[in-house]
C-alpha positions as CSV (number, residue, x, y, z in Angstrom):
1,M,79.3,95.8,93.7
2,P,81.0,98.2,91.2
3,N,83.8,99.5,93.4
4,L,85.0,98.1,96.8
5,D,88.4,98.9,98.2
6,I,90.1,98.3,101.6
7,D,91.7,101.4,103.1
8,H,91.2,102.7,106.7
9,A,87.5,101.6,106.3
10,S,85.5,99.7,103.7
11,G,83.9,101.8,101.0
12,A,80.9,100.4,99.1
13,Y,79.0,102.1,96.3
14,R,75.2,102.0,96.1
15,S,73.7,102.9,92.7
16,R,70.3,104.6,92.5
17,G,70.4,105.5,88.8
18,A,69.7,103.9,85.5
19,S,72.5,105.1,83.3
20,A,74.3,102.5,81.2
21,V,77.7,104.4,81.2
22,H,78.1,105.8,84.7
23,G,76.7,105.5,88.2
24,I,74.3,107.7,90.1
25,G,74.5,107.0,93.8
26,T,76.1,107.3,97.2
27,I,79.3,106.0,98.8
28,T,78.8,104.0,102.0
29,I,81.7,103.7,104.4
30,L,81.8,100.9,106.9
31,D,84.1,100.0,109.8
32,S,85.7,96.6,110.4
33,T,82.5,95.3,112.0
34,Y,80.5,96.4,108.9
35,K,78.7,99.1,110.9
36,L,77.9,102.3,109.1
37,I,80.4,105.2,109.6
38,Q,78.8,107.5,107.1
39,N,77.1,107.9,103.7
40,V,78.7,110.3,101.3
41,T,76.5,112.1,98.8
42,L,76.8,114.8,96.1
43,N,74.0,117.0,95.1
44,D,74.4,120.8,94.7
45,G,71.3,121.2,92.5
46,T,73.2,121.5,89.2
47,F,73.5,117.9,88.1
48,K,71.6,116.2,85.3
49,A,71.8,112.5,85.4
50,G,72.2,111.8,81.6
51,D,69.7,108.9,81.7
52,S,66.1,108.2,80.9
53,M,64.8,109.7,84.1
54,Q,65.9,113.4,83.7
55,N,62.9,114.7,85.5
56,K,63.4,112.5,88.6
57,P,65.8,114.1,91.2
58,Y,68.3,111.8,92.7
59,P,69.5,112.2,96.3
60,S,73.1,111.9,95.2
61,Y,75.0,112.0,91.8
62,I,78.3,110.2,92.7
63,D,79.6,108.0,90.0
64,S,80.8,104.4,90.5
65,H,84.2,104.5,88.7
66,E,86.3,105.8,91.5
67,S,86.1,106.0,95.3
68,F,89.4,106.2,97.2
69,I,90.0,107.0,100.9
70,T,93.3,108.8,101.3
71,S,95.7,108.6,104.2
72,K,94.8,112.1,105.3
73,G,91.1,111.3,105.8
74,S,89.7,112.5,102.5
75,L,87.7,110.8,99.8
76,I,88.3,111.0,96.1
77,F,85.5,110.1,93.7
78,T,84.1,110.8,90.3
79,A,80.8,112.3,89.1
80,Y,79.1,113.0,85.7
81,N,76.9,115.8,84.7
82,S,74.9,115.9,81.4
83,T,75.8,119.3,80.0
84,P,74.7,121.3,76.9
85,Y,77.5,122.0,74.5
86,N,78.1,122.9,70.9
87,L,79.4,119.7,69.2
88,S,79.5,121.0,65.6
89,A,83.4,121.0,65.7
90,V,83.3,117.1,65.9
91,G,80.3,116.6,63.6
92,G,77.6,116.8,66.2
93,P,74.7,119.2,66.7
94,E,75.2,122.8,67.8
95,D,72.6,122.3,70.5
96,G,74.3,119.0,71.6
97,W,74.9,117.5,75.0
98,L,77.9,115.8,76.5
99,L,78.9,114.2,79.8
100,D,81.1,116.4,81.9
101,S,83.6,114.1,83.6
102,M,84.3,115.4,87.1
103,I,86.7,114.7,90.0
104,Y,86.1,115.6,93.6
105,E,88.1,115.3,96.8
106,I,86.3,116.0,100.0
107,D,87.2,116.0,103.7
108,L,85.4,113.1,105.3
109,R,85.0,114.9,108.6
110,T,83.7,118.2,107.4
111,H,82.6,117.2,103.8
112,K,84.3,120.3,102.6
113,T,85.4,120.2,99.0
114,L,89.2,120.2,98.8
115,F,89.4,119.7,95.0
116,R,87.1,119.8,92.0
117,W,88.0,119.3,88.4
118,S,85.7,119.4,85.3
119,S,86.7,118.0,81.9
120,V,84.4,120.5,80.2
121,E,86.2,123.4,81.9
122,H,89.5,122.2,80.3
123,I,88.5,121.5,76.8
124,D,91.1,124.0,75.7
125,E,93.8,121.6,77.1
126,L,92.0,118.4,76.3
127,P,89.9,119.1,73.1
128,L,86.9,117.1,72.0
129,N,88.6,115.8,68.9
130,G,90.9,113.7,71.1
131,S,88.1,111.4,72.1
132,H,87.8,107.9,70.7
133,Q,84.2,107.4,71.8
134,L,83.1,107.2,68.2
135,H,81.1,105.0,65.9
136,P,83.2,102.9,63.4
137,D,82.4,105.5,60.7
138,G,84.0,108.3,62.9
139,S,80.8,109.9,64.1
140,I,80.3,110.7,67.7
141,V,78.2,108.3,69.9
142,D,75.0,110.1,71.1
143,G,75.1,113.8,72.0
144,K,71.7,114.8,70.6
145,N,69.9,115.4,73.9
146,A,70.3,115.4,77.7
147,T,69.1,111.8,77.9
148,H,71.8,110.5,75.6
149,P,74.8,112.8,76.1
150,W,78.2,112.1,74.4
151,N,80.4,110.4,77.0
152,Y,83.6,111.8,75.3
153,F,86.0,111.5,78.2
154,L,85.1,108.9,80.9
155,T,87.4,109.2,83.9
156,N,87.6,105.7,85.4
157,S,90.4,106.1,87.9
158,V,92.0,108.9,90.0
159,Y,94.9,108.7,92.4
160,P,96.5,111.4,94.5
161,L,100.1,112.5,94.0
162,D,102.3,114.7,96.2
163,D,101.7,117.6,93.8
164,G,98.4,116.7,92.2
165,Y,96.5,113.7,90.8
166,I,96.8,111.1,88.0
167,L,93.7,110.1,86.2
168,S,92.7,107.6,83.5
169,S,90.5,108.8,80.7
170,R,89.2,105.6,79.0
171,H,87.7,107.4,76.0
172,Y,90.7,109.6,75.5
173,W,93.2,106.7,75.8
174,S,95.2,108.8,78.2
175,A,97.0,108.9,81.6
176,I,96.7,112.6,82.6
177,V,98.4,114.4,85.5
178,L,96.7,117.4,87.1
179,D,98.4,119.9,89.4
180,C,96.7,121.2,92.6
181,Q,95.6,124.3,90.6
182,R,93.6,122.0,88.3
183,N,95.9,122.5,85.3
184,V,96.9,119.6,83.0
185,K,100.7,119.0,83.7
186,W,101.0,116.3,81.1
187,N,99.0,113.9,79.0
188,L,100.3,110.5,78.0
189,N,98.1,109.4,75.1
190,G,98.0,105.7,74.2
191,R,97.7,106.4,70.4
192,D,100.0,109.3,69.6
193,G,101.8,109.9,72.8
194,G,100.2,113.2,73.6
195,D,103.0,115.1,75.3
196,F,105.4,112.1,75.0
197,D,107.1,110.1,72.3
198,L,105.7,106.5,72.5
199,V,108.5,104.9,70.5
200,N,111.7,104.4,72.5
201,Q,115.2,104.0,71.1
202,T,114.7,100.3,70.4
203,G,111.8,101.1,68.1
204,K,109.2,99.4,70.4
205,S,105.9,101.3,70.8
206,S,104.2,101.7,74.2
207,T,100.6,101.9,72.9
208,F,97.5,101.4,75.0
209,S,93.7,102.0,74.7
210,W,90.4,101.7,76.6
211,Q,92.5,101.3,79.8
212,H,91.4,101.1,83.5
213,Y,93.0,101.5,86.9
214,I,96.1,103.7,86.3
215,R,98.3,103.9,89.4
216,P,101.8,105.3,90.0
217,L,104.5,102.7,91.0
218,N,107.0,105.4,91.9
219,S,107.8,108.9,90.7
220,T,110.2,111.9,91.2
221,P,108.3,115.1,90.5
222,D,109.2,116.7,87.1
223,K,111.9,114.1,86.6
224,D,110.5,110.6,86.0
225,A,107.7,108.3,86.8
226,T,106.7,104.6,86.5
227,I,103.0,103.9,86.1
228,Y,100.9,100.8,85.6
229,M,97.5,100.0,84.3
230,F,95.0,97.4,83.1
231,N,95.4,97.8,79.3
232,N,92.1,96.6,77.8
233,H,93.3,97.3,74.3
234,N,89.8,96.3,73.1
235,I,86.3,97.6,72.6
236,D,83.0,95.9,71.6
237,F,83.4,96.8,67.9
238,D,87.1,96.0,67.8
239,N,87.5,93.0,70.0
240,G,90.0,90.2,69.7
241,T,92.7,92.3,67.9
242,N,94.9,92.9,70.9
243,P,95.4,91.0,74.2
244,S,94.4,92.7,77.4
245,T,97.4,93.0,79.7
246,G,98.9,94.5,82.8
247,L,101.1,97.3,81.4
248,T,103.9,99.0,83.2
249,L,105.5,102.1,81.7
250,Y,108.5,104.2,82.5
251,L,108.2,108.0,81.7
252,D,111.1,110.3,81.4
253,L,109.4,113.6,82.3
254,Q,112.3,115.7,81.1
255,K,112.9,114.1,77.7
256,R,109.2,113.2,77.4
257,T,109.9,109.7,76.3
258,V,108.1,106.4,77.3
259,E,109.5,102.9,77.6
260,T,107.6,99.7,78.3
261,V,108.9,98.1,81.5
262,S,106.7,95.0,81.3
263,T,103.6,93.5,79.8
264,L,101.9,91.0,82.0
265,Q,99.6,88.2,80.7
266,D,99.0,84.5,80.9
267,P,100.5,83.1,77.7
268,K,98.3,80.0,78.0
269,D,95.1,82.0,78.5
270,I,95.0,85.2,76.4
271,K,92.1,87.4,77.2
272,H,90.4,90.2,75.2
273,V,88.4,92.3,77.5
274,D,86.1,95.1,76.3
275,S,85.5,96.8,79.7
276,Q,86.6,97.0,83.3
277,G,89.7,95.4,84.8
278,T,92.4,95.7,87.5
279,Y,96.1,95.4,87.5
280,Q,97.4,95.3,91.1
281,R,101.1,95.3,92.2
282,L,101.6,93.2,95.3
283,P,104.5,92.7,97.9
284,R,107.5,90.5,96.8
285,D,107.0,91.7,93.2
286,H,103.8,89.5,92.8
287,K,101.1,90.9,90.6
288,F,97.3,90.4,90.4
289,L,95.2,90.7,87.2
290,A,91.4,90.8,87.3
291,Y,89.7,90.8,83.9
292,G,86.6,92.9,84.7
293,Q,84.0,91.9,82.1
294,V,85.5,88.3,82.1
295,P,84.9,86.8,85.6
296,I,88.4,85.6,86.1
297,F,91.4,86.8,88.2
298,K,95.0,85.5,88.4
299,E,98.0,86.0,90.7
300,F,101.5,86.0,89.3
301,D,104.7,85.4,91.2
302,E,107.9,87.4,90.9
303,N,108.8,85.5,87.7
304,D,105.4,86.3,86.2
305,R,104.2,82.7,86.5
306,V,100.6,82.1,87.3
307,I,100.2,80.8,90.9
308,M,96.5,81.3,91.3
309,N,93.7,81.2,88.7
310,A,90.1,81.6,89.8
311,R,86.7,82.0,88.1
312,F,83.7,83.4,90.0
313,G,81.0,83.1,87.3
314,Q,80.0,82.4,83.7
315,D,81.1,84.7,80.9
316,N,78.5,87.3,79.9
317,Q,76.5,86.6,83.2
318,V,78.6,88.2,85.9
319,S,81.5,90.7,86.0
320,S,83.5,92.8,88.5
321,Y,84.5,96.4,87.8
322,R,87.4,96.0,90.1
323,S,88.9,93.1,92.1
324,F,91.7,93.2,94.7
325,L,93.9,90.7,96.5
326,V,94.2,91.9,100.1
327,S,96.1,90.6,103.1
328,N,95.5,93.5,105.5
329,W,91.7,93.3,106.0
330,S,90.5,91.9,109.3
331,A,86.8,92.0,110.0
332,T,84.6,90.9,112.9
333,P,80.9,91.2,111.9
334,Y,78.5,92.8,114.4
335,W,75.9,90.1,113.5
336,A,75.9,86.6,114.8
337,P,76.9,83.4,113.1
338,K,74.3,81.3,111.3
339,I,73.6,77.6,111.8
340,A,71.4,75.0,110.1
341,T,70.8,71.3,110.5
342,T,70.4,68.5,108.0
343,Q,69.0,65.0,108.7
344,E,71.2,62.5,107.0
345,P,70.0,59.1,105.5
346,S,72.1,57.4,108.2
347,G,70.1,59.0,110.9
348,N,72.8,61.4,112.0
349,V,72.2,65.1,112.1
350,T,74.8,67.4,110.5
351,L,75.2,70.9,111.8
352,S,76.4,73.5,109.3
353,M,78.0,76.7,110.7
354,S,79.1,79.9,109.0
355,W,79.9,83.6,109.9
356,N,79.5,85.6,106.8
357,G,82.0,88.5,106.6
358,A,84.4,87.2,109.2
359,T,88.0,87.0,108.0
360,P,90.0,83.9,108.6
361,D,92.3,85.6,111.2
362,V,89.3,86.3,113.5
363,Y,88.3,82.7,114.3
364,D,89.7,79.3,113.8
365,C,87.3,76.9,115.4
366,W,83.6,76.3,116.4
367,A,82.3,75.6,119.9
368,I,79.1,73.5,119.8
369,Y,76.6,73.6,122.6
370,E,74.0,70.7,122.7
371,S,71.1,69.7,124.8
372,S,68.8,66.7,124.7
373,D,66.0,68.9,126.1
374,V,64.3,71.1,123.5
375,N,63.7,73.6,126.4
376,G,67.0,73.1,128.0
377,T,69.9,75.5,128.6
378,L,73.1,75.7,126.5
379,R,75.9,76.6,128.9
380,K,78.6,74.0,128.3
381,I,80.6,73.2,125.2
382,S,79.9,69.7,124.2
383,Q,82.4,69.5,121.3
384,Q,84.8,71.8,119.5
385,V,85.7,71.4,115.8
386,R,88.2,73.2,113.6
387,R,87.0,75.8,111.1
388,T,87.4,74.3,107.6
389,G,86.4,77.2,105.4
390,F,83.4,79.5,104.9
391,E,81.1,76.7,106.1
392,T,82.1,74.1,108.6
393,N,80.1,70.9,109.2
394,A,79.9,68.7,112.3
395,T,77.9,65.7,113.4
396,L,75.7,66.3,116.4
397,S,75.6,63.9,119.3
398,A,72.8,61.4,119.3
399,G,69.6,62.7,120.9
400,T,70.4,66.4,120.5
401,R,67.2,68.4,120.4
402,L,68.7,71.9,120.9
403,V,71.9,73.3,119.5
404,M,74.0,76.5,119.4
405,A,77.4,77.3,117.9
406,G,80.0,79.9,118.7
407,A,82.9,81.1,116.5
408,G,86.1,80.9,118.5
409,K,89.7,81.7,118.5
410,G,91.6,79.2,120.6
411,R,89.7,79.0,123.9
412,R,87.8,82.2,123.4
413,V,84.4,82.2,121.9
414,M,84.0,85.4,119.8
415,R,80.3,85.3,118.9
416,R,77.5,82.8,119.4
417,S,74.6,81.9,117.1
418,K,71.0,81.8,118.1
419,S,69.8,78.5,119.5
420,L,68.1,76.1,117.0
421,R,65.7,73.3,117.6
422,V,66.7,70.0,116.0
423,E,63.7,68.6,114.3
424,L,63.2,64.9,114.6
425,P,62.7,62.9,111.4
426,S,59.1,62.3,110.4
427,I,58.0,58.7,110.5
């Protein structure tokens, strides 16, 4: 799943497209029982996918890089449109094509567009020659036709501010703030500073590149701001030169200077990540780093010591665009728990019980109903066992032919499974 976040509801992204650089799909919003609230789509008839299936219309052209539900009931997301453009100024063809990186905010109740921003419409403020999406020889990547447009900008995160939005442009190496009138208020560039001086009074440089997930930590409009990001600092043709870190920067918006507040990494496990990644700030000054392309995430305490280190797959086989550590998500699935039985060599029968999607706060035990009659009724609880994780095992009573289990909280049974016949061992 490219992008899942926990807000007032759960937002999941479903891709229908074949592009290697962006998504083409819908956003599905679920409630805390995982029932559908709504599907959000974008298709005004003007979009070209920028993939190998240009002649195939898609029902929706929402991108996978950002989907954020705001406290006011709106949804912020990104989209891409393959657009004809004269690229001769950057060494490309006059009849070239590029990907227009677009931002939308819509009202989830009315689906009215509250905000729309197009990178192509602001090339005068953010010119093409600021892009780093180049071959090692300095030539642009693709751009010759609608199927292979130049992805010169790539917005991979957007977050609302009181007076606008802050976005991350991966291929521009920039944190950019827009005002509500769609103008660029300032551009913090990771290479040359953009509107800022990257070198502070101590002579330390605050450079970053190929970054993801820029968020504000705190800010005072037109005075100062503290932002943080996952600083990849690597790309596939320039990998291993700089460690990927969680980077926090302080910006003086009046003097236009930048200082590095902190650089977070595990010194015993340096990572160099080409793509994807999340840096999350947690309560009690804890932090969470997820390494995107590398299937590892870590939690750090207030002293930046690693207190959790987890891997969820093998390198180059699985990745997660974003990962989050959440404590405020409680879910009670609308579907029933599942059970299965296993005949053990000892002759005992083990019952395995799970309720996929249920969070630990919802249930803490399992009630087991047993009958020695395969056609019997299951009304009374024969035993109760404590929940031990995603799957809990228990030994059935001798002679049990029919079984059912219910996920419970204390004395209350929340949801029961279907009944299951216990097969006798073959002789």
